[in-house]
VOSE-13106 format. One line per 8 residues: number of its first residue (from 1); their letters; for each residue y, x, z of N, C-alpha, C, O. Coordinates in steps of 0.05 Angstrom, whole numbers, m for minus. Layout:
% VOSE-13106
NUM> A> Y X Z Y X Z Y X Z Y X Z | ...
% end
This chain:
% VOSE-13106
1> LFEECEEI> m1219 m5898 1158 m1216 m5887 1142 m1196 m5861 1161 m1189 m5838 1157 | m1195 m5871 1171 m1176 m5844 1192 m1201 m5816 1209 m1197 m5792 1217 | m1222 m5834 1210 m1242 m5814 1218 m1248 m5796 1198 m1249 m5772 1204 | m1251 m5804 1177 m1256 m5799 1140 m1252 m5776 1140 m1261 m5754 1138 | m1226 m5795 1142 m1200 m5760 1141 m1200 m5740 1147 m1200 m5719 1136 | m1201 m5751 1178 m1210 m5729 1213 m1232 m5697 1190 m1232 m5673 1184 | m1249 m5723 1187 m1278 m5697 1187 m1273 m5686 1165 m1273 m5662 1171 | m1262 m5688 1117 m1251 m5674 1112 m1232 m5656 1124 m1235 m5631 1120
9> FGSVSRLT> m1212 m5664 1139 m1191 m5639 1154 m1216 m5620 1144 m1221 m5605 1126 | m1229 m5633 1172 m1246 m5622 1193 m1264 m5596 1173 m1247 m5578 1171 | m1273 m5593 1167 m1287 m5590 1142 m1264 m5572 1105 m1271 m5555 1089 | m1255 m5577 1106 m1215 m5568 1093 m1217 m5537 1119 m1222 m5516 1108 | m1215 m5535 1145 m1208 m5512 1147 m1221 m5500 1157 m1212 m5478 1163 | m1255 m5506 1166 m1263 m5486 1159 m1280 m5465 1133 m1295 m5446 1135 | m1271 m5477 1113 m1275 m5470 1092 m1252 m5427 1102 m1261 m5406 1092 | m1232 m5427 1117 m1216 m5423 1115 m1225 m5400 1143 m1211 m5381 1152
17> VLMREVEE> m1250 m5408 1149 m1250 m5398 1173 m1284 m5376 1160 m1294 m5354 1164 | m1287 m5397 1144 m1321 m5388 1126 m1304 m5369 1096 m1322 m5353 1088 | m1290 m5367 1086 m1277 m5338 1084 m1270 m5316 1089 m1276 m5296 1076 | m1247 m5318 1123 m1249 m5305 1134 m1273 m5286 1132 m1273 m5262 1124 | m1297 m5304 1142 m1326 m5287 1154 m1325 m5265 1121 m1322 m5241 1116 | m1328 m5283 1111 m1337 m5270 1075 m1316 m5243 1078 m1324 m5221 1072 | m1300 m5245 1085 m1269 m5222 1083 m1282 m5200 1092 m1291 m5180 1081 | m1284 m5210 1122 m1290 m5183 1136 m1321 m5181 1139 m1329 m5184 1163
25> ELTGHVRI> m1338 m5178 1122 m1363 m5159 1109 m1357 m5138 1113 m1333 m5136 1105 | m1365 m5116 1123 m1351 m5091 1146 m1358 m5075 1116 m1377 m5070 1102 | m1329 m5071 1117 m1334 m5043 1077 m1303 m5019 1096 m1290 m5024 1116 | m1303 m5007 1087 m1289 m4978 1087 m1312 m4958 1088 m1335 m4964 1082 | m1296 m4922 1100 m1312 m4900 1081 m1313 m4886 1109 m1296 m4888 1127 | m1336 m4870 1110 m1338 m4865 1133 m1349 m4821 1136 m1371 m4812 1139 | m1338 m4814 1134 m1337 m4785 1125 m1351 m4766 1149 m1347 m4764 1173 | m1363 m4759 1136 m1398 m4736 1160 m1403 m4714 1155 m1419 m4706 1138
33> SMASHITC> m1387 m4699 1171 m1384 m4657 1171 m1419 m4655 1192 m1424 m4668 1212 | m1438 m4632 1176 m1458 m4634 1191 m1474 m4609 1174 m1472 m4604 1150 | m1488 m4597 1190 m1491 m4577 1197 m1516 m4568 1173 m1533 m4586 1175 | m1523 m4554 1160 m1532 m4550 1146 m1561 m4555 1137 m1569 m4535 1124 | m1586 m4577 1139 m1607 m4595 1124 m1599 m4600 1161 m1604 m4581 1175 | m1590 m4619 1170 m1605 m4634 1178 m1632 m4656 1189 m1633 m4679 1179 | m1641 m4652 1198 m1669 m4662 1190 m1678 m4680 1224 m1685 m4668 1244 | m1676 m4711 1224 m1688 m4722 1249 m1688 m4754 1230 m1674 m4765 1213
41> PIVDNALA> m1712 m4761 1246 m1715 m4790 1230 m1692 m4804 1240 m1676 m4821 1231 | m1696 m4787 1268 m1654 m4817 1282 m1642 m4817 1263 m1634 m4840 1259 | m1632 m4793 1238 m1598 m4791 1226 m1605 m4823 1198 m1589 m4840 1190 | m1648 m4815 1184 m1647 m4824 1173 m1654 m4846 1173 m1653 m4857 1151 | m1662 m4859 1189 m1662 m4891 1202 m1645 m4895 1203 m1642 m4908 1182 | m1621 m4896 1214 m1595 m4905 1220 m1578 m4904 1192 m1560 m4920 1189 | m1581 m4890 1178 m1569 m4887 1160 m1586 m4899 1132 m1576 m4907 1110 | m1610 m4898 1140 m1613 m4926 1115 m1602 m4959 1125 m1587 m4976 1116
49> DYHASHPR> m1621 m4955 1149 m1615 m4990 1166 m1572 m4992 1165 m1561 m5014 1164 | m1560 m4973 1166 m1526 m4983 1160 m1524 m4983 1138 m1501 m4989 1132 | m1542 m4976 1112 m1524 m4980 1101 m1538 m5004 1088 m1521 m5015 1074 | m1564 m5019 1087 m1574 m5038 1079 m1556 m5069 1093 m1546 m5087 1080 | m1556 m5067 1129 m1530 m5083 1132 m1499 m5083 1130 m1485 m5103 1129 | m1493 m5063 1129 m1459 m5064 1102 m1464 m5045 1082 m1458 m5022 1087 | m1477 m5053 1047 m1481 m5043 1043 m1445 m5035 1028 m1445 m5019 1009 | m1426 m5043 1034 m1406 m5040 1020 m1394 m5018 1022 m1379 m5007 1006
57> VTFSMQVL> m1402 m5010 1047 m1397 m4975 1068 m1397 m4955 1053 m1419 m4948 1047 | m1378 m4941 1044 m1383 m4909 1037 m1394 m4885 1050 m1406 m4890 1070 | m1393 m4866 1044 m1403 m4838 1052 m1394 m4816 1028 m1391 m4815 1003 | m1395 m4801 1047 m1378 m4781 1028 m1391 m4757 1061 m1386 m4759 1085 | m1412 m4737 1043 m1417 m4713 1072 m1423 m4690 1062 m1437 m4680 1045 | m1403 m4683 1087 m1401 m4636 1072 m1418 m4626 1094 m1419 m4631 1118 | m1431 m4610 1079 m1442 m4586 1097 m1421 m4561 1110 m1417 m4542 1094 | m1414 m4561 1123 m1409 m4532 1146 m1413 m4508 1162 m1430 m4515 1178
65> KSRNVERS> m1409 m4492 1165 m1416 m4486 1194 m1415 m4498 1220 m1399 m4516 1219 | m1426 m4495 1244 m1429 m4512 1254 m1403 m4510 1284 m1409 m4525 1303 | m1391 m4502 1286 m1358 m4491 1291 m1340 m4502 1273 m1319 m4512 1280 | m1347 m4500 1247 m1326 m4513 1230 m1323 m4540 1225 m1302 m4551 1220 | m1362 m4558 1229 m1358 m4574 1239 m1353 m4589 1266 m1342 m4610 1272 | m1361 m4576 1274 m1328 m4581 1301 m1295 m4588 1304 m1276 m4598 1316 | m1305 m4571 1280 m1258 m4562 1274 m1263 m4594 1263 m1264 m4615 1277 | m1265 m4593 1239 m1278 m4617 1214 m1263 m4644 1245 m1241 m4654 1248
73> VLQKDASF> m1281 m4644 1254 m1287 m4674 1279 m1253 m4672 1289 m1235 m4686 1279 | m1250 m4653 1309 m1234 m4651 1313 m1189 m4650 1307 m1167 m4651 1317 | m1209 m4645 1273 m1173 m4645 1263 m1174 m4670 1264 m1157 m4684 1276 | m1200 m4682 1249 m1203 m4708 1242 m1196 m4708 1218 m1173 m4715 1211 | m1208 m4703 1207 m1226 m4697 1175 m1247 m4703 1167 m1255 m4697 1144 | m1258 m4715 1184 m1292 m4722 1190 m1290 m4737 1209 m1276 m4730 1229 | m1304 m4762 1208 m1303 m4797 1215 m1319 m4781 1251 m1311 m4788 1274 | m1347 m4757 1245 m1365 m4753 1255 m1374 m4720 1255 m1365 m4707 1236
81> GMSLALEK> m1390 m4707 1273 m1409 m4691 1247 m1432 m4690 1278 m1431 m4702 1299 | m1451 m4667 1267 m1476 m4656 1273 m1479 m4633 1270 m1487 m4625 1249 | m1473 m4618 1287 m1469 m4593 1285 m1491 m4576 1317 m1492 m4588 1339 | m1507 m4550 1314 m1525 m4533 1327 m1490 m4524 1362 m1481 m4501 1361 | m1483 m4536 1376 m1464 m4527 1398 m1470 m4512 1416 m1481 m4517 1437 | m1464 m4496 1409 m1476 m4477 1441 m1445 m4471 1447 m1441 m4489 1431 | m1421 m4464 1455 m1407 m4476 1472 m1384 m4492 1469 m1364 m4485 1456 | m1388 m4528 1486 m1376 m4554 1482 m1348 m4549 1480 m1335 m4543 1500
89> NRRLQYTH> m1337 m4551 1457 m1297 m4574 1468 m1300 m4591 1475 m1308 m4613 1470 | m1288 m4577 1496 m1273 m4601 1525 m1254 m4631 1508 m1245 m4653 1516 | m1254 m4624 1496 m1229 m4639 1473 m1258 m4671 1454 m1257 m4695 1452 | m1276 m4651 1446 m1292 m4679 1437 m1311 m4681 1460 m1307 m4676 1484 | m1332 m4690 1447 m1360 m4723 1460 m1375 m4705 1442 m1366 m4696 1421 | m1414 m4698 1458 m1418 m4680 1448 m1442 m4712 1454 m1435 m4729 1471 | m1462 m4716 1442 m1492 m4736 1449 m1514 m4725 1436 m1515 m4727 1412 | m1530 m4716 1446 m1552 m4700 1439 m1577 m4714 1422 m1597 m4726 1429
97> LYREHFGF> m1567 m4708 1403 m1591 m4723 1376 m1623 m4721 1372 m1643 m4736 1369 | m1616 m4696 1373 m1649 m4690 1380 m1647 m4654 1379 m1628 m4643 1369 | m1672 m4639 1393 m1690 m4605 1396 m1718 m4600 1370 m1741 m4608 1367 | m1687 m4571 1351 m1717 m4573 1333 m1725 m4548 1354 m1717 m4546 1377 | m1743 m4529 1342 m1750 m4491 1353 m1753 m4479 1323 m1770 m4484 1306 | m1741 m4470 1323 m1743 m4442 1311 m1764 m4421 1298 m1767 m4406 1317 | m1776 m4413 1283 m1797 m4390 1276 m1783 m4366 1258 m1762 m4368 1246 | m1798 m4345 1259 m1785 m4327 1230 m1815 m4326 1211 m1839 m4330 1214
105> FCGPGHRF> m1801 m4322 1196 m1824 m4336 1173 m1816 m4302 1153 m1803 m4282 1160 | m1829 m4308 1131 m1837 m4278 1108 m1848 m4312 1085 m1851 m4336 1090 | m1853 m4294 1058 m1852 m4301 1048 m1876 m4291 1018 m1869 m4269 1008 | m1888 m4297 1012 m1916 m4293 1001 m1924 m4274 985 m1948 m4270 979 | m1897 m4255 975 m1891 m4234 966 m1895 m4212 997 m1900 m4190 987 | m1895 m4210 1011 m1893 m4203 1034 m1912 m4193 1046 m1931 m4208 1053 | m1912 m4164 1053 m1943 m4153 1073 m1952 m4164 1076 m1968 m4176 1062 | m1942 m4169 1112 m1951 m4193 1123 m1957 m4228 1120 m1968 m4241 1139
113> FGMQGIDI> m1951 m4237 1101 m1956 m4253 1087 m1980 m4269 1101 m1964 m4280 1116 | m2005 m4279 1108 m2038 m4278 1107 m2034 m4280 1127 m2027 m4302 1136 | m2038 m4263 1138 m2048 m4249 1158 m2047 m4261 1190 m2034 m4281 1195 | m2063 m4248 1208 m2068 m4262 1226 m2052 m4262 1259 m2032 m4276 1259 | m2056 m4252 1282 m2054 m4237 1299 m2019 m4225 1304 m2002 m4224 1322 | m2021 m4216 1272 m1979 m4187 1280 m1985 m4198 1316 m1994 m4218 1328 | m1971 m4172 1321 m1952 m4173 1345 m1923 m4164 1335 m1918 m4149 1316 | m1910 m4176 1347 m1882 m4186 1341 m1866 m4150 1342 m1850 m4139 1327
121> SQLRKESM> m1878 m4142 1365 m1868 m4114 1364 m1875 m4100 1320 m1860 m4083 1310 | m1886 m4105 1312 m1890 m4102 1282 m1858 m4104 1270 m1845 m4086 1259 | m1852 m4131 1275 m1830 m4136 1257 m1796 m4116 1269 m1775 m4120 1257 | m1796 m4106 1281 m1780 m4082 1286 m1762 m4078 1281 m1741 m4078 1293 | m1773 m4071 1247 m1760 m4046 1230 m1758 m4057 1199 m1750 m4045 1179 | m1772 m4092 1201 m1773 m4104 1178 m1735 m4114 1171 m1713 m4114 1183 | m1740 m4117 1159 m1718 m4115 1122 m1707 m4145 1143 m1728 m4151 1154 | m1694 m4157 1148 m1673 m4190 1159 m1673 m4204 1143 m1684 m4192 1125
129> VSFQSDQL> m1665 m4237 1130 m1648 m4255 1120 m1625 m4264 1136 m1617 m4243 1146 | m1610 m4284 1145 m1616 m4299 1165 m1593 m4313 1163 m1579 m4309 1144 | m1585 m4333 1183 m1562 m4351 1175 m1534 m4333 1198 m1536 m4315 1214 | m1509 m4350 1188 m1485 m4323 1196 m1473 m4332 1212 m1449 m4328 1215 | m1494 m4357 1237 m1484 m4365 1258 m1511 m4342 1280 m1512 m4336 1304 | m1525 m4337 1261 m1553 m4314 1277 m1537 m4294 1288 m1541 m4270 1284 | m1505 m4311 1314 m1494 m4276 1325 m1491 m4301 1356 m1488 m4326 1357 | m1496 m4275 1383 m1499 m4280 1405 m1469 m4300 1410 m1476 m4321 1421
137> SDALRPVA> m1448 m4299 1407 m1429 m4320 1410 m1435 m4343 1388 m1436 m4362 1403 | m1439 m4350 1370 m1455 m4370 1355 m1476 m4392 1361 m1488 m4394 1382 | m1480 m4409 1340 m1506 m4433 1348 m1513 m4420 1344 m1500 m4406 1329 | m1536 m4411 1352 m1570 m4390 1332 m1560 m4369 1348 m1557 m4347 1337 | m1551 m4374 1383 m1546 m4353 1401 m1592 m4340 1413 m1606 m4320 1415 | m1592 m4365 1416 m1624 m4357 1415 m1647 m4334 1406 m1661 m4318 1418 | m1637 m4347 1364 m1652 m4322 1364 m1642 m4292 1357 m1656 m4272 1354 | m1610 m4296 1356 m1596 m4273 1365 m1613 m4253 1390 m1619 m4229 1388
145> LLRLTERM> m1618 m4270 1408 m1620 m4258 1440 m1650 m4242 1431 m1658 m4218 1431 | m1665 m4274 1421 m1684 m4256 1410 m1697 m4232 1401 m1721 m4228 1403 | m1680 m4216 1391 m1675 m4204 1359 m1673 m4177 1371 m1683 m4155 1364 | m1657 m4183 1390 m1643 m4156 1416 m1662 m4158 1430 m1678 m4140 1424 | m1671 m4171 1447 m1686 m4159 1464 m1722 m4161 1460 m1741 m4160 1476 | m1721 m4167 1424 m1751 m4145 1424 m1754 m4131 1401 m1772 m4129 1385 | m1723 m4115 1402 m1714 m4098 1383 m1717 m4094 1345 m1723 m4078 1327 | m1709 m4121 1351 m1725 m4126 1315 m1696 m4119 1307 m1678 m4136 1307
153> QGPVVGTS> m1692 m4089 1300 m1672 m4082 1280 m1666 m4075 1258 m1647 m4061 1254 | m1684 m4085 1233 m1685 m4082 1203 m1660 m4088 1194 m1640 m4101 1201 | m1667 m4072 1178 m1630 m4083 1163 m1631 m4122 1156 m1647 m4140 1150 | m1601 m4117 1163 m1603 m4148 1154 m1583 m4149 1121 m1561 m4141 1116 | m1607 m4167 1099 m1609 m4168 1062 m1588 m4184 1063 m1570 m4178 1047 | m1583 m4209 1080 m1575 m4234 1067 m1569 m4246 1090 m1581 m4244 1112 | m1542 m4265 1082 m1537 m4284 1105 m1534 m4310 1091 m1530 m4309 1067 | m1536 m4334 1103 m1520 m4361 1089 m1518 m4366 1108 m1525 m4352 1127
161> SHLEEVRR> m1504 m4400 1110 m1489 m4411 1115 m1512 m4443 1116 m1516 m4462 1132 | m1519 m4438 1099 m1543 m4458 1089 m1565 m4456 1081 m1572 m4442 1062 | m1589 m4477 1103 m1612 m4468 1093 m1630 m4464 1077 m1649 m4449 1082 | m1626 m4481 1050 m1636 m4480 1024 m1632 m4442 1018 m1649 m4429 1006 | m1617 m4434 1025 m1602 m4398 1025 m1614 m4390 1034 m1631 m4391 1016 | m1626 m4377 1053 m1637 m4360 1075 m1666 m4372 1066 m1681 m4353 1062 | m1681 m4404 1061 m1700 m4404 1054 m1708 m4389 1036 m1725 m4372 1038 | m1692 m4398 1009 m1705 m4377 971 m1698 m4349 990 m1713 m4331 986
169> MIINGLGI> m1682 m4346 1004 m1686 m4314 1011 m1705 m4303 1019 m1711 m4280 1011 | m1722 m4319 1043 m1743 m4307 1053 m1779 m4322 1035 m1802 m4318 1041 | m1773 m4329 1024 m1790 m4341 999 m1792 m4311 978 m1808 m4292 978 | m1774 m4317 964 m1761 m4292 943 m1765 m4247 950 m1763 m4227 936 | m1771 m4254 975 m1776 m4231 991 m1754 m4203 998 m1757 m4179 1005 | m1732 m4220 992 m1714 m4215 1009 m1721 m4198 1041 m1715 m4175 1045 | m1734 m4214 1060 m1731 m4205 1081 m1739 m4225 1100 m1737 m4248 1092 | m1748 m4220 1124 m1765 m4244 1138 m1735 m4262 1160 m1712 m4255 1165
177> GPLPVHVV> m1748 m4285 1168 m1720 m4287 1175 m1734 m4323 1190 m1754 m4335 1184 | m1710 m4329 1208 m1707 m4349 1234 m1706 m4388 1204 m1693 m4392 1184 | m1724 m4403 1218 m1712 m4427 1195 m1731 m4446 1218 m1751 m4437 1230 | m1720 m4481 1222 m1732 m4495 1236 m1764 m4495 1233 m1769 m4493 1209 | m1778 m4496 1243 m1812 m4507 1242 m1815 m4530 1229 m1829 m4533 1209 | m1798 m4549 1241 m1821 m4576 1232 m1796 m4579 1199 m1805 m4589 1179 | m1771 m4570 1200 m1774 m4566 1172 m1789 m4560 1138 m1788 m4572 1116 | m1806 m4525 1153 m1804 m4513 1134 m1846 m4527 1134 m1865 m4524 1118
185> HRDVRDGL> m1843 m4541 1160 m1882 m4547 1149 m1893 m4550 1126 m1915 m4540 1123 | m1876 m4567 1099 m1892 m4566 1074 m1888 m4543 1064 m1899 m4539 1043 | m1874 m4527 1073 m1874 m4497 1054 m1891 m4482 1059 m1897 m4465 1043 | m1906 m4484 1085 m1923 m4461 1102 m1944 m4480 1094 m1954 m4469 1074 | m1955 m4500 1096 m1976 m4518 1080 m1980 m4515 1056 m2003 m4517 1048 | m1950 m4509 1031 m1955 m4514 1004 m1972 m4471 1006 m1994 m4465 998 | m1951 m4453 1017 m1962 m4429 1013 m1932 m4410 995 m1928 m4390 981 | m1919 m4429 1008 m1886 m4419 992 m1873 m4396 1026 m1857 m4378 1024
193> LWRLPPYD> m1892 m4406 1060 m1875 m4392 1068 m1900 m4389 1088 m1917 m4407 1086 | m1905 m4366 1112 m1921 m4358 1128 m1903 m4344 1149 m1886 m4326 1149 | m1916 m4360 1170 m1909 m4363 1202 m1910 m4337 1219 m1932 m4334 1229 | m1897 m4322 1223 m1901 m4306 1236 m1888 m4300 1268 m1866 m4311 1272 | m1898 m4285 1289 m1886 m4286 1315 m1862 m4276 1319 m1856 m4253 1314 | m1843 m4295 1330 m1856 m4314 1359 m1882 m4326 1356 m1882 m4327 1332 | m1906 m4336 1364 m1907 m4378 1359 m1910 m4393 1391 m1926 m4411 1396 | m1890 m4381 1410 m1892 m4401 1427 m1871 m4430 1421 m1882 m4446 1405
201> DRLAIDVN> m1851 m4437 1429 m1826 m4442 1437 m1802 m4442 1454 m1792 m4459 1469 | m1792 m4412 1446 m1768 m4407 1470 m1749 m4409 1449 m1728 m4404 1460 | m1746 m4414 1422 m1729 m4417 1409 m1713 m4436 1397 m1702 m4439 1375 | m1715 m4451 1424 m1707 m4470 1422 m1673 m4487 1422 m1660 m4485 1443 | m1664 m4500 1401 m1638 m4515 1394 m1628 m4542 1393 m1636 m4562 1381 | m1609 m4537 1411 m1600 m4564 1410 m1579 m4581 1376 m1565 m4566 1362 | m1583 m4608 1371 m1578 m4616 1358 m1555 m4630 1362 m1565 m4652 1365 | m1522 m4633 1365 m1509 m4661 1375 m1484 m4682 1343 m1474 m4681 1321
209> LVTNPRAH> m1488 m4694 1366 m1476 m4716 1350 m1443 m4712 1367 m1439 m4715 1391 | m1424 m4707 1350 m1409 m4690 1360 m1380 m4728 1343 m1380 m4744 1324 | m1362 m4720 1368 m1346 m4748 1357 m1316 m4733 1387 m1317 m4719 1407 | m1294 m4747 1373 m1262 m4737 1377 m1258 m4767 1389 m1259 m4788 1376 | m1253 m4765 1418 m1243 m4794 1429 m1222 m4802 1419 m1219 m4825 1410 | m1201 m4782 1420 m1179 m4788 1404 m1173 m4810 1378 m1157 m4828 1376 | m1187 m4803 1364 m1185 m4818 1339 m1188 m4845 1340 m1199 m4858 1358 | m1174 m4856 1314 m1179 m4873 1314 m1190 m4879 1294 m1181 m4872 1272
217> LSRAESGL> m1217 m4895 1297 m1228 m4910 1276 m1234 m4939 1266 m1231 m4961 1275 | m1244 m4928 1241 m1246 m4970 1230 m1276 m4964 1236 m1289 m4943 1235 | m1285 m4994 1244 m1300 m5011 1252 m1331 m4982 1233 m1348 m4969 1245 | m1327 m4983 1210 m1347 m4968 1182 m1351 m4958 1197 m1374 m4959 1204 | m1326 m4934 1220 m1342 m4907 1224 m1353 m4918 1259 m1377 m4914 1265 | m1339 m4928 1273 m1350 m4936 1297 m1375 m4948 1303 m1385 m4944 1325 | m1391 m4967 1277 m1416 m4983 1279 m1422 m4961 1280 m1424 m4951 1302 | m1427 m4941 1254 m1432 m4924 1246 m1448 m4902 1275 m1473 m4898 1278
225> IEKLIKAA> m1428 m4893 1292 m1436 m4875 1317 m1446 m4892 1332 m1463 m4878 1343 | m1448 m4920 1345 m1461 m4939 1349 m1483 m4931 1358 m1490 m4920 1380 | m1498 m4940 1329 m1523 m4941 1314 m1534 m4919 1328 m1552 m4923 1344 | m1522 m4884 1323 m1536 m4874 1322 m1537 m4849 1358 m1550 m4830 1366 | m1516 m4863 1366 m1526 m4865 1394 m1535 m4877 1422 m1532 m4867 1445 | m1547 m4900 1415 m1568 m4920 1415 m1582 m4913 1409 m1599 m4906 1425 | m1589 m4909 1371 m1615 m4890 1371 m1630 m4865 1384 m1653 m4867 1391 | m1622 m4854 1384 m1621 m4820 1404 m1628 m4835 1440 m1646 m4829 1455
233> NDLTLEER> m1612 m4850 1444 m1615 m4859 1480 m1635 m4884 1482 m1637 m4898 1502 | m1648 m4887 1457 m1665 m4903 1458 m1702 m4897 1460 m1722 m4910 1463 | m1695 m4871 1456 m1732 m4842 1453 m1724 m4824 1474 m1701 m4827 1483 | m1733 m4814 1480 m1741 m4797 1513 m1736 m4766 1496 m1738 m4768 1472 | m1732 m4751 1501 m1730 m4728 1510 m1739 m4707 1478 m1731 m4697 1457 | m1766 m4713 1497 m1797 m4705 1479 m1794 m4720 1454 m1784 m4709 1434 | m1807 m4758 1453 m1805 m4761 1426 m1767 m4745 1408 m1772 m4737 1386 | m1738 m4742 1415 m1736 m4723 1395 m1729 m4689 1402 m1712 m4671 1401
241> TYV> m1762 m4696 1410 m1770 m4657 1395 m1776 m4646 1384 m1799 m4646 1390 | m1774 m4629 1360 m1795 m4633 1342 m1797 m4593 1343 m1780 m4575 1344 | m1836 m4593 1342 m1832 m4560 1342 m1851 m4560 1306 m1855 m4539 1293
% end
């Protein structure tokens, strides 16, 4: 009888452990700040897998200029960020996620649309649209530097911090402009955009995961960060480079 009572007591004691395990199913909220149109299988797959494993975790995402992404992480308004960092803040930590390449494009109504063999010198006086970070002191420094060295001095007709709006202005003929090549493959295929010179890979931009080592993160927040870092580190730079 004593042994049976011990077994029953053990079973009852285990109930508290099992209940604790149920209660410890990962919950929480993850706040992500990111630059416009972060397009990368590493991010997409990590987010999908994390949600499948932890369906009670919720997310909020805000799109900001890269500088503001870093500011939000520094001020602990975001769990982490994803940005195009030109100069790294020593109070933050950066993990390289992927490398993308920008190119110049025009829309269907532009006189260069569909033309082959265009020389970059022919773009010097063309009206431009671009990102607000297309500055020598900002995230798209390589783009600004190319415009300077190639004397692309046409009027800047429109700017935006959102890729979708830069794309909209290019497609609708406001001017030529820079876009990430891998992001707009489908638009080129569908006849909405046309690639202009330069056709090489000189406009390389690195996208980083930005974290704050002084932030006290929840299990939900730190779990997703760890998953993203591992996913990036499991691939070579070549495998994380998109053209």
